[in-house]
Steps between C-alpha positions, in 0.01 A plus 500: 500500500156401626504198271843397626389528869193291426720239333734498801206437740377213285848345491526542879171324564594219263857491630643543149843634428514834315587477128864554414622798300354843448144546371633783290690247288178311442319817394789595273497154340124521442536844344786384277303193390195708410713754314688240296185307409334825393796601285524153344129499417550829313735309263793743492742487207850619422545670163842466339543749218730429211601708200618328184551578129234368264469487123188687390526404132511122541308225676520120515241237587600151615220247432538165677337179384342360819334194345550154649762396243735758655531258795700261279859431600786265419431299816324502836641784707668667201420863405177522306455699184330769704791508748743547214278763341481713815877470551554615141255786549688625804824491304344690210338751735837576653649563157229751402596752769271803525247373243155446659394134488152356551382144567209305353390136515390309194295182455180508294475866606739780590491667841716799603650483848744792493496789255846617389699621799867568570459389864696173538325416828160509331629278222645242740191502721257439213720236339548318833146517639242595236549241225591133467401188309118488498504822703292666380332195344372483145135463413562139390522205739681170514787413269376713209756710317430854616774724362370721220767720344221667305389680816815712482313714249327664797839625617534669161145632477458613861652800677768294672797714402340838576648708220865391507678550168721191533307188601631151557295191587690199634319165516634232737329182381548144382299593187274196541191681381155440364446556132508874437403728215839645401340751262293638787810533715687672218219751459508585869874563511560663162434858615565455872864607500576197720813293448437146626759261635400141578725297730415130486553269799486140383722193502467147369390250762346749739199380697260639760553359850259521789584595862595137575737485203276276292468583131159638408308490173675731255620457144764750376433670168810478277337743259540786745832605344348554157201672656728743683667590170171536313355721773811721503480542123129588522565786746827608334689395812774260601499157667775360721552179696579536869866423434512813284398734780799739454398548137137561605614763752712669235203502262284667765763763573552565129127557445487738798785716375737716704235688696558875496167579668560430869328658799526461877202335663427490871328190634410378846531149637255442785603272786222402749600550864191347663652152556801650678278715724295196602822314577606790724163475679600154618750657742250680729256210458767255613578723799133507604471123472817458705362729773174308505671164532727639771199624702322166467805302605543714812 
């Protein structure tokens, strides 16, 4: 009250009109602004719990070729090999149901991005945002051929499948690879229990086009078809062209079996709420700015 009387005397001496509205509204707006900013800074989240059936006896890994040749397409603006590979992977993932599926990228090395999970949101998020052509990049630079199918031996030798009895590895690649030691690959897979399926994305006349639609330096390798077959034989697997996707899906399902060992798993999807809280803070802030401008204009 003393502060308000002092303010009234000052306004009287300066012959200023009193501010419009109640000061309590201003105090309430300030309190709301401080509260919302504090809550937003704490980064609140909303947890959405989901319960789903999951095979405990089987796991699948999808390995995507992310080398530069996967940018090739039938024409500027047409779907690239990588686009077609990810679309095929989503279709295959949907057909595998409760089987956990993981994601890896493959160039001259293999990198895991998602270990086998039955959560479809995790699968879609990783496939949409975590990998792409030259993302992550290979260790080579320029126009060098970087795909090395021989690196898939690390998927067989490492603990990627975490004890699953039925294991399926699906490679989405154009099979344009460096020279590989097939005997070494055979040795890695022989006792792994992994059934490998290679799906080849390649078409005659495909080229790599830059952002402006201009063809870039790239020479297709017509020997990729025979390499896909030789690799599949070396790992005791199967090779399919992209037009044979239904057969590749059936092969994967056949290798996984009927799946009698199913359990219920509970997972949480976390949704950040901070951005929405900060948006809500704009309301009291806008009110305070409106009151200030109103006082100045009067």
